[in-house]
C-alpha positions as CSV (number, residue, x, y, z in Angstrom):
1,M,-10.5,-11.3,28.1
2,A,-11.5,-14.7,30.3
3,T,-11.9,-17.4,28.7
4,A,-15.0,-19.2,27.7
5,S,-16.3,-22.4,28.2
6,N,-19.5,-22.4,27.3
7,P,-20.1,-24.0,23.4
8,T,-22.4,-21.0,22.7
9,M,-20.2,-18.6,24.2
10,V,-16.8,-20.3,22.4
11,V,-18.9,-19.9,18.8
12,G,-19.9,-16.4,19.4
13,L,-16.3,-15.5,20.7
14,L,-14.7,-17.2,17.3
15,L,-17.0,-15.6,15.0
16,G,-17.5,-12.4,16.6
17,G,-13.6,-11.9,16.8
18,A,-13.5,-13.1,13.0
19,L,-15.8,-10.2,12.5
20,L,-13.8,-7.8,14.5
21,L,-10.9,-8.5,12.8
22,L,-12.2,-8.3,9.7
23,Y,-14.2,-5.0,10.2
24,G,-10.9,-3.6,12.3
25,L,-8.8,-4.4,8.9
26,R,-11.3,-2.5,6.8
27,L,-11.5,0.5,8.7
28,L,-7.8,0.4,9.1
29,S,-7.2,0.0,5.3
30,E,-10.0,2.5,4.1
31,A,-8.4,5.2,6.4
32,M,-4.6,4.8,5.4
33,Q,-5.8,4.6,1.8
34,R,-7.7,8.3,2.1
35,A,-4.4,9.5,3.8
36,A,-1.9,8.3,1.9
37,G,-3.4,6.5,-0.9
38,P,-3.4,9.4,-3.6
39,R,0.5,10.3,-2.9
40,L,1.2,7.2,-2.9
41,Q,-0.1,5.9,-6.5
42,K,1.3,9.3,-8.0
43,A,5.2,7.7,-6.0
44,T,4.0,4.3,-7.7
45,M,3.5,6.1,-11.4
46,A,6.7,8.2,-10.8
47,L,8.8,5.2,-10.4
48,A,7.5,3.5,-13.0
49,Q,11.0,3.4,-14.7
50,R,13.3,2.9,-11.7
51,P,12.2,-1.4,-11.0
52,F,14.4,-1.6,-7.9
53,M,13.0,1.6,-5.9
54,A,9.8,0.3,-7.1
55,F,10.1,-2.6,-4.4
56,G,10.0,-0.2,-1.9
57,V,7.4,2.1,-2.7
58,G,5.3,-1.6,-2.9
59,L,6.4,-2.2,0.4
60,L,5.7,1.1,1.4
61,V,2.5,1.2,0.0
62,T,0.8,-2.0,1.8
63,A,2.7,-1.2,4.9
64,L,0.4,1.8,5.3
65,T,-3.1,1.0,3.9
66,Q,-2.4,-2.6,5.2
67,S,-4.4,-4.2,2.3
68,S,-1.9,-6.3,-0.3
69,S,-5.3,-6.9,-2.2
70,A,-6.2,-3.4,-2.6
71,T,-2.6,-2.6,-3.6
72,S,-2.0,-5.6,-6.0
73,S,-5.8,-4.2,-7.6
74,L,-4.3,-1.2,-8.1
75,L,-1.2,-2.2,-9.7
76,V,-3.0,-4.5,-12.3
77,E,-5.1,-1.2,-13.2
78,L,-2.0,0.8,-13.8
79,V,-0.8,-2.1,-15.5
80,N,-3.9,-2.2,-17.9
81,A,-3.9,1.7,-18.3
82,E,-0.1,1.1,-19.5
83,L,0.7,3.3,-16.8
84,V,3.5,1.3,-15.0
85,P,5.3,-1.5,-17.4
86,L,4.4,-5.2,-16.0
87,T,8.0,-5.7,-14.3
88,T,8.2,-2.8,-12.5
89,A,4.9,-3.8,-11.0
90,F,6.1,-7.1,-10.9
91,V,8.7,-5.6,-8.1
92,M,6.0,-3.3,-6.5
93,I,4.3,-7.1,-5.9
94,L,7.2,-8.5,-4.2
95,G,7.5,-5.2,-2.5
96,T,3.4,-5.7,-1.3
97,N,4.1,-8.9,0.3
98,V,6.6,-8.0,2.3
99,G,4.7,-4.5,3.4
100,S,2.1,-7.3,3.9
101,T,3.8,-8.8,6.6
102,L,4.5,-6.2,9.0
103,V,1.2,-6.1,10.2
104,V,1.5,-9.2,11.1
105,Q,5.2,-9.2,13.3
106,L,2.7,-6.6,15.5
107,L,0.4,-8.8,15.8
108,A,2.6,-11.3,17.5
109,F,3.2,-9.2,20.6
110,H,0.9,-9.4,23.4
111,I,-0.8,-6.3,23.0
112,A,-4.3,-6.8,23.4
113,D,-4.9,-5.9,26.9
114,Y,-4.6,-2.4,25.2
115,A,-7.3,-3.0,22.5
116,I,-9.9,-0.7,24.5
117,P,-7.3,2.2,24.9
118,I,-6.4,2.3,21.2
119,A,-9.7,2.1,19.7
120,G,-11.4,4.9,22.5
121,A,-8.1,6.9,21.6
122,G,-8.6,6.7,17.7
123,A,-12.6,7.4,18.4
124,A,-11.7,10.8,20.7
125,L,-9.4,11.7,17.8
126,G,-12.0,11.4,15.4
127,L,-14.9,12.7,17.1
128,L,-13.1,15.7,18.8
129,T,-11.4,16.9,15.7
130,Q,-12.6,18.7,12.2
131,H,-9.5,18.1,10.3
132,K,-9.7,15.5,7.5
133,P,-6.1,14.1,8.3
134,Q,-6.8,14.0,11.7
135,R,-10.0,11.7,11.5
136,D,-8.5,9.5,9.2
137,L,-5.6,8.9,11.7
138,G,-8.0,8.6,14.5
139,Q,-10.1,6.2,12.3
140,A,-7.3,3.9,11.8
141,A,-6.4,3.8,15.3
142,F,-9.8,3.0,16.3
143,G,-9.7,-0.2,13.4
144,F,-6.4,-1.2,14.6
145,G,-8.1,-1.3,18.5
146,V,-11.1,-3.2,16.8
147,I,-8.2,-5.9,15.2
148,L,-6.8,-5.9,18.9
149,L,-10.5,-6.9,19.9
150,G,-11.2,-9.4,17.5
151,L,-7.8,-10.8,18.3
152,A,-8.4,-10.8,22.2
153,A,-11.9,-13.0,21.5
154,L,-10.2,-15.4,18.9
155,Q,-8.0,-16.0,21.7
156,A,-10.5,-16.0,24.5
157,G,-12.7,-18.8,22.4
158,S,-10.0,-21.0,20.9
159,G,-9.0,-21.7,24.7
160,P,-11.0,-24.7,24.8
161,I,-10.6,-25.8,21.9
162,A,-6.8,-25.9,22.1
163,A,-7.9,-28.0,25.9
164,S,-9.8,-30.7,23.6
165,P,-8.5,-34.2,23.3
166,I,-10.1,-33.8,19.7
167,T,-8.2,-31.4,18.7
168,A,-5.2,-33.0,19.3
169,E,-6.5,-36.3,17.6
170,V,-7.2,-34.1,14.8
171,L,-3.3,-32.2,14.5
172,R,-1.9,-35.5,15.2
173,A,-3.8,-37.0,12.0
174,L,-2.4,-33.9,10.0
175,T,0.5,-33.6,10.9
176,G,1.5,-36.5,8.4
177,A,-0.8,-34.2,5.7
178,P,0.7,-30.7,5.2
179,L,-0.6,-30.5,1.6
180,V,-4.1,-30.9,3.5
181,L,-3.5,-27.8,6.0
182,A,-1.9,-25.5,3.2
183,L,-5.3,-26.3,1.6
184,L,-7.1,-25.1,4.8
185,G,-5.0,-22.0,5.0
186,L,-5.5,-21.7,1.3
187,L,-9.7,-21.3,2.1
188,L,-9.3,-19.3,4.8
189,A,-7.3,-16.5,3.4
190,L,-10.1,-16.4,0.2
191,A,-13.0,-16.8,2.9
192,F,-11.9,-13.6,5.0
193,A,-10.7,-12.2,1.6
194,S,-7.4,-11.0,3.8
195,S,-3.8,-12.8,4.2
196,A,-3.4,-10.5,7.3
197,A,-6.9,-11.6,8.9
198,A,-6.3,-15.4,8.3
199,I,-2.6,-15.1,9.3
200,G,-3.8,-13.3,12.2
201,L,-6.2,-16.4,13.1
202,V,-3.2,-18.6,12.7
203,L,-1.3,-16.6,15.3
204,V,-3.5,-16.6,18.0
205,L,-4.6,-20.2,17.4
206,T,-0.8,-21.0,17.7
207,A,-0.3,-18.8,20.8
208,S,-3.4,-20.2,22.7
209,G,-2.0,-24.2,21.3
210,A,-5.1,-25.2,19.5
211,L,-2.2,-25.1,16.7
212,S,1.1,-26.8,16.9
213,V,3.9,-24.8,15.0
214,F,4.1,-27.5,12.4
215,A,0.4,-27.2,11.0
216,A,0.5,-23.4,11.7
217,L,3.2,-23.1,9.2
218,A,1.4,-25.4,6.5
219,L,-1.5,-23.0,6.8
220,L,1.2,-20.2,6.4
221,F,1.9,-20.9,3.4
222,G,-1.7,-21.9,2.2
223,A,-2.9,-18.4,3.1
224,N,-0.2,-17.0,1.5
225,I,-1.4,-18.7,-2.1
226,G,-5.0,-17.9,-1.0
227,S,-4.0,-14.2,-0.9
228,T,-3.2,-14.0,-4.6
229,L,-6.3,-16.0,-6.0
230,T,-8.8,-13.0,-5.9
231,A,-6.9,-10.7,-8.3
232,L,-6.2,-13.6,-10.1
233,L,-9.6,-14.6,-10.7
234,T,-10.4,-11.1,-11.5
235,A,-7.5,-10.7,-14.2
236,L,-9.0,-13.9,-15.7
237,S,-12.1,-12.3,-15.8
238,R,-10.7,-9.2,-17.8
239,Q,-9.9,-8.7,-21.2
240,S,-6.7,-7.5,-20.6
241,V,-3.7,-10.2,-20.7
242,T,-1.1,-7.7,-19.4
243,G,-3.2,-7.7,-16.1
244,R,-3.8,-11.7,-16.3
245,R,0.3,-11.6,-16.7
246,L,0.8,-9.7,-13.6
247,A,-1.8,-11.7,-11.5
248,L,0.1,-15.1,-13.0
249,L,3.3,-13.8,-11.8
250,H,2.1,-13.3,-8.7
251,T,0.1,-16.3,-7.9
252,G,3.2,-18.3,-9.4
253,T,5.7,-17.1,-7.0
254,K,3.9,-17.8,-4.2
255,S,2.8,-20.8,-5.4
256,L,6.3,-21.8,-6.3
257,G,7.8,-20.5,-3.1
258,A,5.0,-22.5,-1.1
259,A,6.0,-25.8,-2.5
260,V,9.7,-25.1,-1.6
261,A,9.4,-24.3,1.9
262,L,6.1,-27.3,2.5
263,A,8.8,-29.6,1.3
264,L,11.3,-28.2,3.8
265,L,8.7,-28.0,6.7
266,Q,9.9,-30.7,9.0
267,P,13.9,-29.2,9.1
268,L,12.1,-25.9,9.1
269,T,10.2,-26.0,12.1
270,S,12.9,-28.1,13.9
271,L,15.3,-25.2,13.4
272,L,12.7,-22.7,14.4
273,A,12.2,-24.9,17.8
274,Q,16.1,-24.1,18.3
275,L,15.7,-20.2,18.5
276,G,13.7,-20.5,22.2
277,L,10.8,-18.0,20.5
278,E,7.2,-18.3,21.6
279,P,5.0,-20.4,18.8
280,A,3.1,-17.3,17.6
281,W,6.8,-15.3,17.0
282,Q,8.3,-18.3,15.1
283,V,5.1,-18.6,12.9
284,A,5.6,-14.2,12.2
285,L,8.8,-14.2,11.6
286,T,8.6,-17.1,9.2
287,H,5.9,-15.1,7.2
288,L,8.4,-12.6,6.8
289,I,11.3,-14.4,6.1
290,F,9.2,-16.7,3.6
291,N,8.4,-13.5,1.4
292,L,11.7,-11.7,1.6
293,A,13.4,-14.7,0.5
294,L,10.8,-14.5,-2.6
295,A,11.6,-11.1,-3.1
296,S,15.4,-11.7,-2.8
297,V,15.0,-14.1,-5.3
298,F,12.7,-12.7,-7.7
299,V,13.8,-9.3,-7.9
300,P,17.1,-10.0,-9.9
301,L,15.0,-12.1,-12.1
302,A,12.1,-9.8,-12.5
303,A,13.3,-8.8,-16.3
304,P,13.2,-12.5,-17.5
305,V,10.5,-13.8,-15.7
306,T,8.1,-11.0,-17.3
307,R,9.7,-12.0,-20.7
308,L,8.9,-15.8,-19.8
309,V,5.3,-15.0,-18.7
310,T,4.8,-12.5,-21.8
311,L,6.0,-15.7,-24.0
312,L,3.7,-17.7,-22.2
313,L,0.6,-15.3,-22.4
314,P,0.9,-13.6,-25.6
315,E,-1.1,-10.5,-26.7
316,Q,-4.6,-11.4,-28.8
317,E,-3.9,-10.0,-32.3
318,N,-6.6,-7.8,-33.2
319,Q,-8.3,-8.0,-29.6
320,Y,-9.7,-4.9,-30.3
321,E,-10.7,-4.4,-33.8
322,Q,-14.5,-5.0,-33.8
323,Q,-15.0,-2.9,-30.6
324,L,-16.2,-0.1,-31.6
325,G,-17.2,1.4,-27.9
326,P,-15.1,2.2,-25.1
327,R,-12.2,-0.1,-24.0
328,Y,-10.5,1.0,-21.2
329,L,-13.5,2.0,-18.6
330,D,-13.0,-0.7,-16.1
331,P,-15.8,-0.4,-13.4
332,E,-13.8,-1.7,-10.6
333,A,-10.9,1.0,-11.5
334,L,-13.7,3.6,-10.1
335,A,-12.6,2.5,-6.7
336,S,-9.0,4.1,-7.2
337,P,-9.7,7.2,-9.2
338,A,-6.0,8.1,-10.2
339,V,-6.5,4.6,-12.2
340,A,-9.9,5.6,-13.2
341,L,-8.7,9.0,-14.4
342,G,-5.9,7.3,-16.5
343,Q,-8.5,4.9,-18.2
344,A,-10.6,7.6,-19.2
345,T,-7.7,9.6,-20.8
346,R,-6.9,6.5,-22.9
347,E,-10.5,6.9,-24.2
348,V,-10.3,10.6,-24.6
349,L,-7.0,10.0,-26.7
350,R,-9.2,7.5,-28.5
351,M,-11.3,10.4,-29.3
352,A,-8.5,12.2,-30.4
353,D,-7.4,9.5,-33.0
354,I,-10.6,9.5,-34.6
355,V,-11.1,13.0,-34.8
356,T,-7.5,13.2,-36.4
357,E,-8.6,10.5,-38.6
358,M,-11.9,12.8,-39.8
359,L,-10.2,15.8,-40.6
360,R,-7.4,14.1,-42.8
361,L,-10.2,12.4,-44.6
362,S,-12.5,15.3,-44.8
363,M,-10.7,16.9,-47.9
364,L,-11.3,13.9,-50.0
365,A,-15.0,14.5,-50.5
366,F,-14.7,17.8,-52.1
367,E,-12.2,16.2,-54.7
368,K,-13.8,13.2,-55.5
369,P,-18.0,12.5,-56.1
370,D,-17.5,9.5,-53.9
371,A,-20.4,8.7,-51.3
372,R,-17.9,6.2,-49.1
373,V,-15.6,9.7,-47.5
374,P,-18.7,11.1,-46.1
375,E,-20.3,7.8,-45.0
376,R,-16.8,6.9,-43.4
377,I,-16.8,10.4,-41.4
378,H,-20.3,9.7,-40.3
379,E,-19.6,6.3,-39.0
380,L,-16.3,7.6,-37.1
381,D,-18.7,10.5,-35.5
382,D,-21.2,7.8,-34.8
383,Q,-17.9,6.2,-32.5
384,L,-17.0,9.4,-30.8
385,D,-20.8,10.4,-30.0
386,Q,-20.3,6.6,-28.4
387,L,-17.2,7.3,-26.4
388,N,-18.5,10.8,-25.6
389,A,-21.5,9.6,-23.6
390,A,-19.0,6.5,-22.4
391,I,-16.8,8.9,-20.8
392,K,-19.1,11.2,-19.3
393,R,-21.0,8.4,-17.5
394,Y,-18.0,6.7,-16.1
395,L,-16.3,10.2,-14.7
396,T,-19.7,11.2,-12.9
397,Q,-19.3,8.0,-11.1
398,L,-16.3,8.5,-9.2
399,D,-16.7,9.3,-5.5
400,E,-16.1,13.4,-5.3
401,S,-15.4,12.9,-1.6
402,R,-12.1,10.5,-2.5
403,L,-10.7,13.0,-5.4
404,T,-7.9,15.1,-4.3
405,R,-8.1,18.8,-5.5
406,E,-5.8,17.9,-8.8
407,Q,-8.1,15.0,-9.5
408,V,-11.0,16.8,-9.5
409,Q,-9.1,19.6,-11.9
410,R,-8.3,16.7,-14.4
411,E,-12.1,15.2,-14.5
412,L,-13.0,18.7,-15.1
413,A,-10.3,19.1,-17.7
414,L,-11.4,15.5,-19.3
415,L,-14.9,16.6,-19.4
416,Y,-14.3,19.7,-21.0
417,I,-11.9,18.2,-23.7
418,I,-14.9,15.4,-24.8
419,T,-17.1,18.2,-25.6
420,D,-14.6,20.1,-27.7
421,L,-13.2,16.5,-29.5
422,E,-17.6,16.1,-30.3
423,A,-18.1,19.3,-31.3
424,I,-15.2,19.0,-33.9
425,G,-16.9,15.6,-35.2
426,D,-20.2,17.4,-35.7
427,I,-18.0,20.3,-37.5
428,I,-16.6,17.9,-40.5
429,D,-20.1,15.6,-40.4
430,R,-22.8,17.7,-40.6
431,Q,-21.0,21.2,-42.0
432,M,-18.0,20.0,-43.9
433,M,-20.0,17.4,-45.4
434,R,-22.9,19.3,-46.2
435,L,-20.7,21.6,-48.3
436,A,-19.1,18.8,-50.1
437,R,-22.5,17.3,-51.0
438,R,-23.8,20.7,-52.0
439,K,-20.4,21.6,-54.3
440,Q,-21.3,18.0,-55.7
441,R,-25.0,18.6,-55.9
442,R,-24.8,22.0,-57.7
443,Q,-21.5,20.4,-59.8
444,V,-19.2,23.7,-58.9
445,A,-15.6,23.8,-58.9
446,F,-13.0,25.8,-56.8
447,S,-10.2,27.7,-58.7
448,E,-7.1,26.4,-58.7
449,E,-5.5,28.8,-56.4
450,G,-8.9,28.8,-54.1
451,W,-8.6,25.0,-53.8
452,Q,-5.0,25.0,-53.2
453,D,-5.7,27.8,-50.3
454,L,-8.1,25.6,-48.5
455,L,-5.6,22.4,-48.7
456,N,-3.0,24.3,-47.3
457,Y,-5.3,25.7,-44.5
458,H,-6.5,22.3,-43.9
459,D,-3.3,21.0,-43.6
460,E,-2.1,24.2,-41.0
461,V,-5.4,23.4,-38.4
462,T,-4.6,19.8,-39.2
463,E,-1.2,20.1,-37.7
464,A,-2.1,22.6,-35.4
465,L,-5.1,20.0,-33.8
466,E,-2.6,17.5,-33.8
467,Q,-0.1,19.9,-31.8
468,A,-2.7,20.4,-29.1
469,L,-3.5,16.8,-29.0
470,A,0.1,16.0,-28.7
471,A,0.2,18.3,-25.4
472,L,-2.8,16.8,-24.3
473,A,-1.6,13.1,-24.6
474,S,1.8,14.0,-22.9
475,Q,0.5,16.6,-20.2
476,D,2.7,19.3,-21.8
477,T,2.1,22.9,-21.3
478,S,4.7,24.3,-23.3
479,L,3.5,22.0,-26.4
480,A,0.1,24.0,-25.4
481,N,2.0,27.2,-25.3
482,D,3.3,26.6,-28.9
483,F,-0.1,26.0,-30.0
484,F,-1.2,29.7,-29.1
485,V,2.0,30.8,-30.8
486,R,0.7,29.0,-33.9
487,K,-3.0,29.7,-33.7
488,A,-2.1,33.4,-33.8
489,E,0.0,32.9,-37.6
490,L,-3.4,30.8,-38.5
491,S,-5.5,33.7,-37.8
492,K,-3.3,36.2,-39.9
493,M,-3.3,33.1,-42.1
494,K,-7.2,33.2,-42.5
495,R,-7.5,36.9,-43.1
496,Q,-5.4,36.6,-45.7
497,L,-7.0,33.6,-47.5
498,H,-10.4,35.6,-46.9
499,L,-8.7,38.7,-48.7
500,R,-7.0,36.6,-51.4
501,H,-10.8,35.4,-52.9
502,V,-12.1,39.1,-52.3
503,R,-9.1,39.9,-55.2
504,R,-10.6,37.0,-57.1
505,L,-13.9,37.9,-56.8
506,Q,-12.9,41.2,-57.9
507,S,-10.5,40.0,-60.8
508,G,-14.0,38.1,-62.1
509,L,-12.4,35.0,-61.9
510,S,-16.0,32.7,-62.6
511,P,-15.3,29.7,-60.4
512,S,-14.6,31.5,-57.5
513,W,-18.1,33.2,-58.3
514,E,-19.6,29.9,-58.4
515,S,-18.1,28.6,-55.4
516,S,-17.7,31.4,-53.4
517,A,-20.4,30.7,-50.5
518,I,-18.7,27.1,-50.1
519,H,-15.3,28.0,-50.3
520,L,-15.8,30.6,-47.0
521,D,-17.8,28.7,-45.3
522,L,-15.4,26.0,-45.3
523,L,-12.8,28.6,-44.7
524,N,-14.9,29.3,-41.1
525,A,-15.5,25.6,-40.1
526,L,-11.8,25.0,-40.6
527,S,-11.3,28.3,-38.4
528,R,-14.1,26.5,-35.6
529,V,-12.0,23.5,-35.5
530,L,-9.4,25.7,-34.5
531,S,-11.0,27.2,-32.0
532,H,-12.2,23.9,-30.2
533,A,-8.5,23.0,-30.4
534,S,-7.6,26.1,-28.6
535,N,-9.9,25.1,-26.0
536,I,-8.0,21.8,-25.3
537,A,-5.2,23.6,-25.5
538,H,-6.1,26.3,-22.5
539,A,-7.2,22.9,-20.7
540,V,-4.0,21.6,-20.7
541,R,-2.5,24.4,-19.7
542,G,-5.5,24.7,-16.4
543,D,-6.9,27.8,-17.4
544,L,-10.3,26.1,-16.9
């Protein structure tokens, strides 16, 4: 692309080149995330207990998706959802830093002349195939071609700037102010919301002579800090302390490394000059070495560093005590279906805890003429209703086109399960508490044997429900299978208890006659709880 001389053309090339660069990075990132994102998210969670292998996963995720910001945001959400420990996430962050440098190394080659063939090949692949993986690959190639077109436009527009005596004067003034240059680099990365875009621009300006290597390196180190600030600001606006810790680790380590590098900027520039590399290559190589050096220092220190940050940002006591509604349904996580489903699962498990508490409290309402138990159960049922509505709204906001088949099944299972959990709450609040009030109002009493039978059956149903919910929490199909064995035994137990009650009626036992209707209705209500628990176990097994 020829160098422009008209001022209007120069501005147009610089602005258009920057926009093409950003749009190309967006296309490339979206295509690679669709193609590899779900698999890489699974790998991320699978390696949660292997921190050193996590470094390679972080590097690979960012190298493929070409979005360190997206990877960092994903890790923050995984940490918030307690799917990945903080230490492992920190190591992965260090891996993403290195992964984000790889596209910069590629941009240092003189390949802008191939921009149109690469973009054309990607467009052809996307247009001529109906297979989604091939279309994603085509979009990725097209996006990379657009990136190269943007760089070519920037290079053409920066030629007159490089030749201007004003530029030389400004650079001479800034050479003595590396901190100002670093601040400019930080603002550049913030404005572009992409370290690759900011550093790509620095490379082009360096290659055209508009920037000296000294100035380019100062901008580079500032851009490395700027690339972490978006995630930090986002984390500070959230309630999760764990997310703040990870964002602070990311920004803190980058800032510390940049401070050391800026202090050694002059000798570093002299050393690079002796390598005989082109200026753009010197900058690209420094970017890679800088992030590798950070990783080599902090990966071995990951555990003590995360402990230190945990001490600096302690958990807030009772931070959820007054929060009765949803706690984990973060709208930002909807962009990452795997994380959003994990967050929704946490809320479903909250519903499970509430249901278990309601069932355990329920029999107290039959023992004591105290309105506090039914009131407490009614409050808990209201919480269930709120969570059920919130989870439904949250899950239905997921973009179905971005979900894998497994994620679609998991979404369906969660929607199915919360319906059964709410139904159990309704059985306890509306049916069992109504029976308890009727018993108190009519002042009837169970026979000693009948009451003990009800208590035993209630205990067995509660344990069976907890088994189904444990299978849900651990996604353990063997626990779900064990539940069905237990359910068959409880079906026999119910028939036996019903028969024992009929025999007491035949014997003319007075309390059994007076409480018979309440006794049998309560037995049936507990049996319906067991049926809904069975539905949950079926969902865990994937029988939907």
